[in-house]
N, C-alpha and C positions, 0 to 999 in steps of 0.2 A: 026409159033406155039408158044409155053409156055418155050419153054430152048432157045430161042434166047436171046443172051447175049449181046449186040452193049457195044465198051469199053467204059469207062466213063472217063480213064484219057489216055492219048497217049502220049510220049516223044520223039521225034526223035532226037539224037545229033550225034555227035562223041567223045567216052567218050576215046578213044587211046586205048591201049593194055594191062595201068598200074591198077595195082589191085585200085578199085572204090569201095564207099559205097552206096548202095541205098535203098530206104526207102520209101514202102507207108503206110501213115497214113490216116484213113477212119475216118474223123468229122462229125457225123448227117447226113450219108449215100454220103459225096462227099469226095474223095480222093483227095490228094496231094501228089505230087511225090518230094522227094526229093535225092539231087547226090552231093554226099562227103559234107553231110552236111547241103546244101544248097535249100532253097525250088526252084524247077524251073519250074512247072508247078499246078495248082488245075485244076482239071476237073470237069465235071457234075455233079449234086445230082442226085440220084439214085432216080429213081420214085417208086423201090422195096418198099415193107414194110420192110422187112430183107434185110441186106448187109452180106453176107458170106465170108471171106478171102479166096481167093482163095486157093488150096492145090494139084490142081495138076499143074506143068509147064512142057515146051518143048512142044512139038505139038502132045498134044491131043483135039482130036476132030475137028484138022486144025485150029485152035484156033491163031496157028504161032509158031514161035522159038527162042529162045534163042540162039544168036550170043555169045558163049562162056561157060564158067561152073560159077557154082556156091559154094560158100562156108558158112557155119556155118547160113543159112536161119532159118529166127524166124519168129513164129504168134507172137502175144502178144492180151492177152485181154482187155489191157489198150489205150487210146489213148495217142500215145507218145507228149511231146512236141516241139517247135521246139530249143529248148535249150538243151533237151535231147536228141534230134538226133544229136546236133554238138559236145555235150560230147562225147557221144559214136562216131561218128567219128574221133574226136581227139584222143580216146582210144585206134580206132582199126587202125588208120595210124600209124603215127609213133611218138606221141607223149607218152613220156611214164609218162608224170605227173598224168594220171589219173590210170597207169597200179596196178593193184593189184591182188595176186594171191592168193585162198583161195579154201576149199573143199567145196563140195557144199555138202549141207547140209538139208534133207527136212525138213518141217515144222511141228515141233512138237515133233522134235526129241529131247534128252537130252545128253548133250555132259559132258563127264565127266571129266577133266585137270587134273594133276597132275603136 
């Protein structure tokens, strides 16, 4: 039927029980999977006209489960470079070189500092 969605990228590996940083980037309808900042698999190019980011995780519609937990899941409208993904991994793992804490301010907001 029209709802059939074959997987374009599948990566199977033992990643242990420690914290891992997993990223999937779609560029020109082709997914690349990154684990802990490194590219581990480039999938097939989708034949569909438009490719949408998945918004359901878990065993939705019998598509399979995630054996573990997720924290800080994000979807971006920008194709991230491998350098950006590597830097994000370093920032999130244990490297404090990139870490900075700041207030999140909506675009267009005017802040007055005294």
